[in-house]
matplotlib code that plots the C-alpha trace (Angstrom):
import matplotlib.pyplot as plt

x = [-7.0, -3.4, -1.7, 1.9, 3.7, 7.1, 9.0, 11.4, 12.4, 8.8, 7.7, 6.4, 2.6, 0.7, -1.8, -4.9, -5.3, -9.2, -8.0, -7.1, -3.5, -1.4, 1.4, 4.1, 4.7, 8.7, 9.6, 13.0, 13.9, 16.1, 15.2, 13.7, 16.1, 18.7, 20.8, 21.1, 20.0, 18.1, 16.8, 13.2, 12.1, 8.8, 6.5, 3.3, 1.0, -2.9, -5.9, -8.8, -12.2, -12.4, -8.7, -7.2, -3.9, -2.6, -0.4, 1.3, 3.6, 6.3, 3.7, 1.6, 4.3, 6.0, 3.1, 3.5, 0.9, -0.1, 0.2, 3.3, 2.4, 5.8, 5.2, 5.9, 3.0, 5.2, 5.2, 4.2, 1.2, 0.1, 0.2, -1.8, -4.3, -4.7, -5.3, -7.8, -9.6, -10.2, -12.1, -14.4, -14.8, -18.1, -19.3, -19.5, -15.9, -15.0, -13.3, -10.6, -10.0, -7.3, -6.2, -4.3, -1.8, -2.6, -0.5, -2.7, -0.2, -1.8, -0.7, -2.6, -4.6, -6.1, -7.8, -10.0, -10.5, -13.7, -16.1]
y = [15.5, 16.3, 13.5, 13.8, 11.2, 10.5, 7.5, 5.8, 2.8, 1.6, 0.0, 2.7, 3.0, 1.9, 4.1, 2.6, 5.4, 6.0, 4.4, 1.1, 1.3, 1.0, 3.6, 3.1, 6.2, 6.4, 7.9, 7.0, 7.4, 5.5, 2.7, 4.0, 2.8, 1.7, 4.8, 7.8, 10.3, 9.1, 11.1, 10.8, 11.3, 13.2, 13.1, 15.0, 13.5, 14.0, 11.3, 12.1, 11.3, 7.6, 6.6, 4.6, 4.4, 1.3, 1.4, -2.0, -3.8, -6.4, -9.0, -8.7, -9.2, -12.0, -13.9, -17.7, -19.6, -21.2, -24.8, -25.6, -23.4, -21.9, -19.4, -15.9, -13.6, -10.9, -7.4, -8.2, -10.4, -7.3, -5.0, -7.5, -8.1, -4.2, -3.8, -6.7, -5.3, -2.0, -3.9, -5.6, -2.6, -1.7, 2.0, 1.9, 2.4, 2.2, 5.0, 2.6, -1.0, -2.9, -6.6, -7.8, -11.0, -13.2, -10.8, -8.2, -5.8, -4.1, -5.6, -3.1, 0.2, 2.1, 5.4, 6.6, 10.2, 11.7, 11.9]
z = [-2.4, -1.8, 0.4, 1.9, 3.1, 4.9, 5.0, 7.5, 5.3, 4.7, 1.3, -1.2, -1.2, -4.3, -5.6, -8.0, -10.3, -11.9, -15.0, -13.4, -13.3, -10.3, -9.6, -7.0, -4.9, -4.3, -1.1, 0.3, 3.9, 6.4, 8.4, 11.7, 14.5, 12.4, 12.9, 15.5, 13.3, 10.3, 7.6, 6.2, 2.7, 2.0, -0.9, -2.1, -4.7, -5.5, -5.6, -7.7, -6.6, -6.2, -6.4, -3.8, -2.0, -0.3, 2.4, 3.4, 5.6, 4.2, 6.3, 3.1, 0.4, 2.3, 3.2, 2.3, 0.7, -2.7, -3.4, -1.4, 1.4, 1.1, -2.1, -1.1, -2.1, -3.6, -4.8, -8.3, -7.3, -5.0, -8.0, -10.1, -7.2, -6.8, -10.5, -10.7, -7.8, -9.9, -12.4, -9.7, -7.6, -6.5, -6.6, -2.7, -1.5, 2.1, 3.4, 5.1, 6.1, 7.8, 8.2, 11.0, 11.2, 13.9, 16.4, 15.6, 13.7, 10.7, 7.3, 5.2, 5.1, 2.4, 1.8, -1.0, -2.1, -1.4, -4.5]

ax = plt.figure().add_subplot(projection="3d")
ax.plot(x, y, z, "-o")
ax.set_aspect("equal")
plt.show()
């Protein structure tokens, strides 16, 4: 499946490949609303059957928790969790899911390529 994304200063999507590796899809663009005439980056990539793309906000990577309640989740932990999920994935994959913070704003969205 061909995927095309555009970025207005968003975090780079992560792709969980069929071999369990996590790939960052770099797509640079100017922050929406920061300048009067922003430029947006575009990027195309392919998802093979069963592969997954994760679109997420900084609400996920900046979430606090851990033993102290103040530890930031961070990018590295997200990549590790996504790679670990590959090892545990069931054959039945949802076409999408979202998780929301208390204020209802989306934190993450996934899409898998059809089999």
